[in-house]
C-alpha positions as CSV (number, residue, x, y, z in Angstrom):
1,M,-69.8,-13.5,12.8
2,T,-71.6,-15.8,10.8
3,A,-74.9,-15.5,10.0
4,H,-77.3,-18.2,10.6
5,A,-81.2,-18.8,10.2
6,T,-83.3,-18.8,13.1
7,P,-86.8,-20.3,14.0
8,A,-89.5,-18.3,14.2
9,G,-89.3,-15.8,17.5
10,L,-85.8,-16.2,17.4
11,V,-83.1,-13.9,17.0
12,S,-80.3,-14.1,15.1
13,V,-76.1,-12.5,16.3
14,E,-76.7,-10.1,13.8
15,E,-80.2,-8.9,14.7
16,Y,-78.4,-9.0,18.5
17,F,-75.8,-7.0,17.4
18,Y,-77.9,-4.2,15.3
19,M,-80.2,-4.1,18.6
20,L,-77.4,-3.8,21.1
21,E,-76.1,-1.2,19.4
22,K,-79.5,1.2,20.0
23,S,-79.7,-0.1,23.6
24,D,-79.7,2.0,26.4
25,V,-79.4,-0.9,28.6
26,K,-76.9,-4.0,28.7
27,L,-78.0,-7.1,26.8
28,E,-77.2,-10.3,26.5
29,Y,-77.8,-13.0,23.5
30,R,-78.7,-16.4,24.8
31,A,-79.3,-19.0,22.2
32,G,-81.0,-16.8,19.7
33,K,-82.8,-15.1,23.2
34,V,-82.2,-11.3,23.6
35,V,-82.2,-10.8,27.8
36,A,-82.0,-6.9,28.9
37,M,-80.0,-6.7,31.8
38,A,-81.2,-4.5,34.9
39,G,-79.3,-2.5,37.1
40,A,-77.8,-3.7,40.3
41,Q,-77.7,-2.7,43.9
42,A,-75.5,-0.9,45.9
43,P,-73.6,-3.8,47.8
44,H,-73.5,-5.4,43.8
45,N,-71.4,-2.3,42.1
46,I,-69.3,-1.8,45.8
47,I,-68.2,-5.3,45.8
48,A,-67.5,-5.4,42.2
49,G,-65.7,-2.3,42.4
50,N,-64.0,-3.1,45.8
51,M,-62.9,-6.4,43.7
52,L,-61.1,-3.9,40.4
53,G,-59.4,-1.5,42.8
54,E,-58.0,-4.5,44.8
55,L,-56.8,-6.6,41.8
56,F,-55.8,-4.2,39.3
57,T,-52.5,-3.5,41.5
58,C,-51.5,-7.1,41.6
59,L,-52.5,-7.9,38.1
60,K,-50.4,-4.7,36.9
61,K,-47.7,-6.7,38.3
62,A,-48.1,-9.6,36.3
63,G,-48.7,-8.2,32.9
64,C,-52.5,-8.9,33.4
65,I,-55.4,-6.8,32.5
66,I,-58.8,-6.7,34.9
67,V,-62.1,-5.2,32.7
68,G,-65.3,-4.0,34.3
69,S,-68.9,-5.3,33.5
70,D,-69.2,-3.4,29.6
71,Q,-66.8,-6.4,28.3
72,L,-68.8,-8.3,26.4
73,L,-67.9,-12.1,26.2
74,K,-68.3,-14.5,23.3
75,I,-69.1,-18.5,24.6
76,E,-69.5,-19.7,21.2
77,A,-70.1,-23.5,21.9
78,C,-72.8,-22.2,24.1
79,N,-74.1,-19.6,21.4
80,R,-74.0,-17.0,24.0
81,Y,-72.7,-13.5,24.5
82,T,-72.7,-12.3,28.4
83,F,-71.4,-8.9,30.5
84,P,-69.8,-10.4,33.3
85,D,-68.9,-8.5,36.5
86,L,-64.9,-8.7,35.8
87,V,-63.1,-10.8,33.7
88,I,-59.1,-11.7,34.0
89,I,-56.7,-11.6,31.2
90,C,-53.1,-12.6,31.1
91,Q,-51.8,-13.5,27.8
92,K,-53.1,-11.8,24.6
93,A,-56.6,-11.0,24.4
94,I,-59.0,-12.1,21.5
95,Y,-61.5,-10.5,20.3
96,E,-64.4,-11.5,17.8
97,K,-64.6,-8.3,15.7
98,A,-68.2,-6.9,15.2
99,R,-69.3,-4.9,12.1
100,N,-71.8,-2.6,14.5
101,G,-71.6,-3.2,18.3
102,L,-69.0,-4.1,20.8
103,D,-65.7,-6.5,19.8
104,A,-66.2,-9.8,21.8
105,L,-63.6,-11.2,24.4
106,E,-63.3,-14.7,23.5
107,N,-60.5,-15.7,26.0
108,P,-61.1,-14.8,29.3
109,E,-58.7,-17.1,32.1
110,V,-60.6,-15.5,35.2
111,I,-64.2,-14.8,35.5
112,I,-65.6,-13.3,38.5
113,E,-69.5,-12.7,39.1
114,V,-70.8,-10.8,42.0
115,A,-74.2,-12.4,42.5
116,S,-77.3,-11.4,43.8
117,E,-80.7,-13.0,45.2
118,S,-81.8,-12.8,41.6
119,T,-78.9,-13.9,39.3
120,E,-77.1,-16.4,41.6
121,L,-79.4,-19.4,40.3
122,Y,-78.1,-18.3,36.9
123,D,-74.9,-17.7,37.9
124,R,-74.5,-20.9,39.4
125,T,-75.5,-23.1,37.0
126,D,-76.4,-22.4,33.7
127,K,-74.1,-19.7,33.2
128,F,-71.2,-21.2,34.7
129,K,-72.1,-24.5,32.9
130,C,-71.4,-22.2,29.5
131,Y,-68.2,-20.7,30.9
132,Q,-66.4,-23.9,31.0
133,T,-66.6,-24.6,27.4
134,L,-64.2,-21.7,27.5
135,E,-60.5,-23.6,26.9
136,S,-59.2,-20.4,28.6
137,L,-60.8,-20.4,31.6
138,K,-58.5,-21.3,34.7
139,E,-60.9,-19.7,37.4
140,Y,-64.2,-18.8,37.8
141,V,-65.1,-16.7,41.0
142,L,-68.8,-16.3,42.8
143,V,-68.9,-14.2,45.5
144,A,-72.0,-13.3,47.3
145,S,-73.4,-10.1,47.9
146,T,-75.8,-10.7,51.3
147,K,-72.7,-12.1,53.0
148,K,-69.2,-12.1,53.1
149,Q,-68.6,-15.3,50.8
150,V,-66.2,-16.0,48.2
151,E,-66.6,-19.3,46.4
152,V,-63.1,-19.6,43.9
153,F,-63.5,-22.7,41.4
154,R,-60.1,-23.4,39.8
155,R,-60.5,-26.0,36.8
156,H,-58.4,-29.2,37.8
157,N,-58.7,-30.4,33.9
158,R,-60.9,-30.2,31.3
159,S,-64.1,-31.7,33.3
160,E,-63.3,-31.1,36.9
161,W,-63.1,-28.1,38.7
162,I,-61.7,-27.1,42.8
163,L,-63.8,-25.2,44.8
164,H,-62.5,-23.3,47.6
165,I,-64.9,-21.3,50.0
166,Y,-63.8,-18.6,51.3
167,D,-66.0,-17.0,54.0
168,K,-65.9,-14.9,57.4
169,N,-63.5,-17.0,58.9
170,D,-60.9,-16.4,56.3
171,N,-58.8,-13.0,56.1
172,L,-57.2,-13.7,52.2
173,V,-59.0,-14.7,49.4
174,K,-56.7,-16.3,46.7
175,I,-58.2,-15.6,43.1
176,G,-55.1,-16.5,39.6
177,N,-51.6,-15.2,41.6
178,C,-53.3,-12.8,44.1
179,E,-54.5,-12.3,47.1
180,V,-57.4,-9.9,48.0
181,S,-58.4,-9.3,51.8
182,L,-62.0,-10.7,52.6
183,D,-62.5,-7.2,54.2
184,D,-61.5,-5.4,51.1
185,I,-63.5,-6.7,48.9
186,Y,-66.3,-6.3,51.6
187,N,-65.5,-2.3,52.5
188,N,-68.0,-0.3,52.8
189,V,-71.0,-3.0,51.8
190,E,-73.8,-3.3,54.2
191,M,-75.0,-6.8,54.7
192,D,-78.7,-7.1,54.6
193,V,-79.2,-10.8,55.9
194,E,-76.9,-11.9,59.0
195,E,-74.5,-14.3,58.7
């Protein structure tokens, strides 16, 4: 971790980790600004849990791991630290060691975000733009929480991503080398909005 001088009103990385260590809620760091992460609604939590369970066996057989939203992620190019909903790592995990606070993963291969009405714009734009700077990232998965829709962005090359949209007309969703039933992703989720 490197010390940075910050303009008035901004928080240094060291101050962020101190705040994170003392906080009862998750805090994201966005280039000097600290943002508290609100709790999620039931559909969001159920979808994230379903995906973790459904992907676990496939990933275990492949020698990969999947971790939940308590895993801090470092995005150096954007000077950010975030808590994605799910992260898949198939190579040796690389962590930035923190003196006080959580070690931050630096090399995710797949990031999965469950979008809600309050987070979708950020997940789809600014956050995704930062995630694209991670050289290790092969796929970004955006899962809707109000309708059956999963968007999988696959890296084609350094600057191009290919989008595959899975919806209620699809049976299976391909994430990495795994296939997951769309119905299993949305198992026990009550939709507020008609599809």
